[in-house]
DOLUMMI-100841 format. One line per 10 residues: number of its first residue (from 1); their letters; for each residue x, y, z of C-alpha. Coordinates in nm, 3 decimals. Each point is the difference from the previous one (the first is absolute). Layout:
<lobas>
NUM) a) X,Y,Z | ...
</lobas>
This chain:
<lobas>
1) mpsdlipaah) 1.385,5.951,6.901 | 0.238,0.276,-0.090 | 0.025,0.020,-0.369 | 0.411,-0.052,0.057 | -0.078,-0.385,0.023 | -0.247,-0.023,-0.257 | 0.290,-0.018,-0.264 | 0.159,-0.230,0.191 | -0.306,-0.273,0.027 | 0.010,0.072,-0.383
11) ligaglaiig) 0.326,-0.112,-0.042 | 0.014,-0.336,0.270 | -0.336,-0.071,-0.194 | 0.120,-0.015,-0.314 | 0.347,-0.196,0.120 | -0.239,-0.300,0.166 | -0.195,-0.018,-0.276 | 0.305,-0.017,-0.257 | 0.060,-0.355,0.196 | -0.197,-0.176,-0.195
21) vvgggvgign) 0.211,0.065,-0.318 | 0.286,-0.284,0.215 | -0.241,-0.206,-0.050 | -0.079,0.006,-0.354 | 0.367,-0.035,-0.094 | 0.023,-0.274,0.214 | -0.274,-0.189,-0.157 | 0.135,0.067,-0.327 | 0.325,-0.125,0.117 | -0.157,-0.297,0.106
31) lfgafitavg) -0.208,-0.051,-0.351 | 0.334,0.020,-0.199 | 0.171,-0.227,0.236 | -0.220,-0.271,-0.020 | -0.026,0.027,-0.375 | 0.359,-0.020,-0.055 | -0.024,-0.344,0.203 | -0.305,-0.129,-0.142 | 0.139,0.060,-0.381 | 0.393,-0.177,0.117
41) rnpaarqdiq) -0.194,-0.273,0.137 | -0.222,-0.077,-0.308 | 0.050,0.271,-0.331 | -0.305,-0.174,-0.117 | -0.264,0.155,0.207 | 0.144,0.341,-0.085 | -0.283,0.132,-0.147 | -0.254,-0.123,0.190 | 0.110,0.173,0.313 | 0.162,0.325,-0.159
51) iylwlgfals) -0.378,0.123,-0.067 | -0.086,-0.051,0.427 | 0.406,0.178,0.038 | -0.172,0.318,-0.133 | -0.341,-0.013,0.125 | 0.193,-0.032,0.369 | 0.260,0.289,-0.116 | -0.318,0.204,-0.140 | -0.214,-0.066,0.350 | 0.373,0.050,0.229
61) eataifallv) 0.048,0.320,-0.184 | -0.311,0.147,0.016 | -0.004,-0.016,0.342 | 0.325,0.185,0.059 | -0.185,0.243,-0.242 | -0.290,0.062,0.246 | 0.222,0.028,0.303 | 0.177,0.292,-0.199 | -0.288,0.142,-0.094 | -0.196,0.030,0.337
71) sfiilft) 0.356,0.146,0.126 | -0.034,0.298,-0.260 | -0.324,0.021,0.065 | 0.107,0.029,0.373 | 0.272,0.244,-0.048 | -0.131,0.243,-0.208 | -0.394,0.057,0.097
</lobas>
């Protein structure tokens, strides 16, 4: 493999790995949209639902951070 193709392969691999960040953004948008809808329908249940909102937010954000980390590992190794 010519040495000119290795940096290009790193950039392509890092770009493909960063696609996982899009899924995290979509998941977080869905979470907050559903939360607003649920609180609008039943404001008394806000405290019960909010715990699950933050748990889901943390897990969705973690997947985006892992995708970013994998992208950086591919890019800088």
